[in-house]
LONUKE-328715 format. One record per atom (N, C-alpha, C, CB): x, y, z. Coordinates in steps of 0.1 Angstrom, whole numbers, plus 5000, padded with zeros to 4 digits. Atoms other than C-alpha are relative to their C-alpha. Glycine has a CB too. Layout:
% residues N
XYZ...
//
This chain:
% residues 258
500950115000987032531181499350004986499050005012500650005013985732411147498550015002500349874993501449985000982132501139499349874999499550094988500750135000979532231145499249994987499050005012500850025012977832081114498550035003500149854995501449964998974232181108499149884996499650114990501250085004971031961108499050104996499549905011501049915004968632161087498649935000500350064985501350064999964932091094498950094995499749975015501349935003961632191079499350025013499249924989500749974988959232331104498649945001499850155001501350054999955532261098499949874993498950104994500050135006955231891092501149925005499950014985498850074994958531801109500150035015501350044993499949974986958631991142498650025006500850135001501349984995955032111146498949964990499850155004501250025008951532021134499150125001499249875005500749884999949932351126498750004992500850114995501250005009946832231107498850085006499649854998501149924994944332391132500250144997499949975015499849855003945932731129499950034986501450045006500049975014946332701092498550014995500749894992501449995004942632641087499350125005499249875005500649884994941532911111500650134993500450015015499549885007943933171096499750014986501650005002500450005014943233071061498650044997500249864993501449965001939533111066499950155002499149935010500149854997940033461082500650084988500750035013499449935011942333561053499150004988501449944996501050025011939733431028498950105002499549865000501149904997937033641045500450144998499549985015499549875002939233941044500150034985501550015006499949985014939833901007498650004993500849894993501450015005936133821000499150125005499349875003500849904993935034111022498749955005499850124990501250064994932633881040498849984991499650085012501150035009930633791010499249885005500549984985500950104995927733561015500549854999498650004993499550145002929633251002500949965012500849994987499150034989931933281032499349935011500650135005500750074990929233141054500149854999498550045000499850145002930032801040501349955007500049974985498850044993933332801058499749965014501150114999500450054987933032591089501250025010499749855000499049994990934932611122500849885001499450035014499350135000935832241120500849994987499149885003499250025012938532141095499449904991501549965004500650105010937031981064501049904997499550084987499150115003938431651055500850024987499249874999499349975013939231781020501350085003499150084990498949924997941532041035501149925007499650115010499050094993943331781057500649914989499349915011499550105010943631541027501050074990498949944993499249935010945231811005501250065006499250104993498849944994947731931031501449954995499949975015498750045005950531711018500450064986500049854999499749945013950331880984500350155001498849984991499849864998950532230999501550035002499250055011498649964999953932400995500250135007500750004987499949864994953232761005498750035007500250104988501249964992950832921030498850054991500450105010501149945008948933111003499149904994500650094989500850105006947732790988498849965009500849874997501050034991945732721019498950105001500549985014501049895002943933051016499149974988500650145000500750035012943032960981499149885001501049974988500950124997941732610992498850045008500849895007501149964992939632781018498950074991500450095011500949935009938133010991499349904991500850104991500750105008937432710969499049925008501049914994500950074991935732540998498850085003500749955013501249914997933432841002499150014987500550145004500749995012932232800966499449874996501050054988500650135002929732520962500349924987498550015001499750065013930432460925501450004996499150064990498650005004934132490926500549864996500950065012499550135004936232210910500449925013501250024992499750074988937432120945498849945007500750105010501250064994933932070958499449904992499050125003500750095010932731890927500949874999499950064987499150115003935831660923500449935013501150044993499550064988936931600959501550005000499549865001498549994998940531580972500849904992500349985015499250105007941631260955500250044985499349865001499949965014940831380920500850134998498650014993499449875000941931740927501549995001499450095011498550024997945331620940500749954988500249915012499350055012946131450907500550114991499149904992499649885008946331790890500050125009499150024987500149904990946832000921500550144995500849965012499449875004949032270906499150074989501449984995500949955011946832310875498750065006499749894990501349964994943632340896500350135008499449895009499749884992945332600919500250124991501349985008499849895010946332810889498750044994501049954989501349975005942832790875499250085011499349874996500749944989941432890909500550155002500149935013499449874999943833190911499450094989501550004998500649925011942533310877498550025002500249924986501449984998938933250886499750115011499449865005500249904989939233460918500750134996500549955013499249885004941533710900501050045011499150124996499149984989944133670928501449974996499649925012498550035002947933660930500549945013500850134996499550064988949833440954500550105010501149914996499549904990951533740970498950075008500950114993501249944994948133890977499449915011498950034990500550104990947033570995500949995012499749874993499050014990950233541014500050125010501549994994500049884992950033901026498850005009499950134991501250014992946433851038500249905011498849964991499850114989947433531057500950065011500749884993499149954990950333711074499450125008501350044994500749894993948134011083499149945011499250094991500950074991945633771099500849945012499249894993499150054989948433601119500550115009501249924994499649894991949833931131498950055009500650114991501149964992946434031143499749905011498850034991500350104990945833701160501050005012500049864993499049994989949133731179499850125008501450004993500349884993948334091188498849995009499850124990501350014993944834001200500149905012498949964991499950114990945633681219501149914997498649925001498850085004949133551216500049865005501350075005500050134994948633261240499149914992499550015014500950085008945633141220500549964987498750074998499450035013947433161187501149895002500650134994499050104998950432971201499549865003500950055011500650134996948232701216499349934989498950035011500650075011946732631182501049924992499350114991498950095006950032461172500449895010501250094996499650124992951032121185501449954995499049895000498850065004954531981185499849854998501250035010500050145001954931631172500749945012500649954987499550064987955531401202501549974999499349875003498650034998959131381213501050084991500249864997499149935010960531611185500850115007499150054989499349894994961331911206501149965009499050095008499050054990963131721233501249944992499449895009499050065008965131531206500950114994499549914990499249905007966231841187500850085010499050104993499249924989967332011220501249925004499150035012498850084996969831731224501150014989499649855001499050005011971631801191501350075004499450074988498949924997973932061205501049925008499650135008499150084992975331821231500749894992499249935011499550105009975931571202501150064991498949934993499149945009978031831184499450054987501149914997500649955012975531961159499150135003499049904994500949884998973532291154498849984992500850134995501250015007969932301144499750134992498849985010500449895009968832521115498649984995501050024988501450025005965132571106499950074987499050065011500249955013964232621070498649974996501049934989501550015001960532681063499450094989499350015013500749915009958032831038499150095008499249924990500749914991956332991068500850135002499649935014499349884997957233351076500949995012499050125002499050024989960333371098499550075013501350064995500649934988958533611122499249915008499250134996501050094993955833361130500749875005498849964991499250114997958333071130500850025013500949964989499349964988960433251156499250015012500750144998500950004989957433311178499749865005498650074996500350144996956632941178501249935006499449934988498850074995960132821183500350055014501250034991499849944987960433051213499049945010499950155000501050064992957132911226500349865004498650014993499650144998958332551223501449995006499949924987498750004993961632651239501149924991500049945014499150055009963632551208500850124994499349914989499149895004966632771199500949964989500750065012499150045011968032701164501150114998499249994988498949915003971232851153499650114990501249934994500549915010969533011123498549964996500950004987501450025005965933051109499950074987498950065010500349955013965033091073498649984996501049934989501450015005961433171062499950024986499250105008500249995015959933211028500650124995498550004997499449875005961433561026501449974995500050105011498650025004964833401022500249934987500649915011499950065013964033240989499749855000501350034994500350145001963732880977500949925010500249954986499250084991965032600999501349964994499249875004498850045008967532500972501050115001499749974986499149895000969032850972500650025014499350124996499549984986969232871010501049895003498849995010499050114998970932531012501350024993499349864996498849975008973332630985500850105007499650044986499349904993974232941003500749955013499050125004499550054988974632761036501249904998498949935008499050105003976732481021501350064996499549914989498849945003979332721009500850055012499750124991499349954988980232831044499949905012499450135004500250094989979132541066499949864996498750045008500250145003979032171068498549965004501049905009501450034998975432041065499949845001499050054988500050154997975031691081498849944993499949975015501250055007971431651067499050104999499549885008501249915002968231811056498849915002500050074986501250074996965031681072498750074996500049975015501149945006961831751054498949904998500350064986501150105001958331591051499450014986498950035010500549985013957731701015501049934990499750154996499150085009959231440991500450084988499349874996499749925012958931670961501150105002498750074995499049904997961031930978501449935001499750075014498750084999963731670987500549964986499849885009499550055014963831540951500550124992498849944993499649885007964131890937501450055005499050125002498749964994966931990961501149904998499850025015498950105001968831660959500549984986499549875005499650005014969031690921501150104996498850014990499049905002971331990924501349945003499750135009498750064998974831860919500950075010500750004987499249924990976232140941499649975014499850154997500450044987974331990970500149855003498550055003499850154999975431630966500649955013500849954988499350044988977331640999499049985012501150105004501050004989974031671019499349875000499050124998500950114999972131371032498650045002500549905012501449965000968431391027499149905008499450024986500950084992965731261051498650044998500450015015501449985001962031221046499449965014499449924988500650034986960131251080498749924998499750135007501250095002957730961082498850045007500449865005501149954992955531141107499350134995500550025015500549885006954831441085498849994992501150074993501249995009952231541060500449934987499550144997499550075011953031261035498849964991500749875004501050055010951131171003500049855001500350054985500150154998949930801001501249934995498849964993498950075006952830700979501450055002499849994985498749934998955630920992501149915005499850115010498950084994957530641010500449894991499549945013499750115009957530410980501150044990498849954992499049985010960530370957500850135001499449994986499349874998962530660972501349994992500350025015498750005006965630770953501149965010500350144995499050054991968830630968500650105009501149934992499449904992969930960981499050075010500650114992501049954990966731021002499649885009498750054992500250104990966330821034498750025007501249985009501249994991962930751051500549995014499049894996499650004986963430851087498849985009500750145003501150034991961130691112500350065014499749855001499849934987960730821148501049925008498750015007499150084992962730531162501450044997499849854997498649965005965830621141500250155004500249994985499849864997965230991147500450025015498650084998499749984986965530941185501449955003499049925008498650044997969030781181501050114997500349874991499049905003972230981179500150034985501449965006499949965014972531181147501249934992500150154999498850065006975931031140499749864995501249995010500450135004974230691136499049994989499549925012501050005011971730801110500649964987499350154999499450035013972230691074500850114994498949964990
//
């Protein structure tokens, strides 16, 4: 029997909304790095609007720890400028913040994953409950196999935590690739040499544009999830090889997608 083609999906922003867990874990990781310095008292339990507004610009988990740290500093560029101005030069401001705190991305990522591991160890049910699946997504993805496709999850979250959540939501992909596997372009390139990829579904336009420019991946169809963490202009003037996927189309058989 021939192998089924793959639908490769991003995780956070396509399958689940993990903003509550991200804020909680990022704050705890920040406190860990700051060693509970007095500035940490400025971190609130409720998610600041600035953090929510900048979520579409975040590519890696460590960036959220950095944002939490900047929100704990009253005179940081983030606090002075606000999300709209900060987002215009997001990468530059993040690099400046790293230098200001004298931190390295790997250090922040490690702190974040330690916090998550501790949270799962202390109260797994509570940690799992802090994530919400987007409505109808799990049920729809569970129908793929009957349609003749396999689900593959490709995320910048750690594969260990992704596997925990997928099991919780009773979703069983053929393969899981976390940030440990390298860039999404490299993972897709590796997969495409051995498997047929029907499509790649992602909520980050910049990622889709980067991947789709690789001539070796021209056989893949790219989809931008309309329900994910999108920037205000993400759906405008999309390249011809990237299709905006709304929930109505998502619910139809995969064979009928663009």
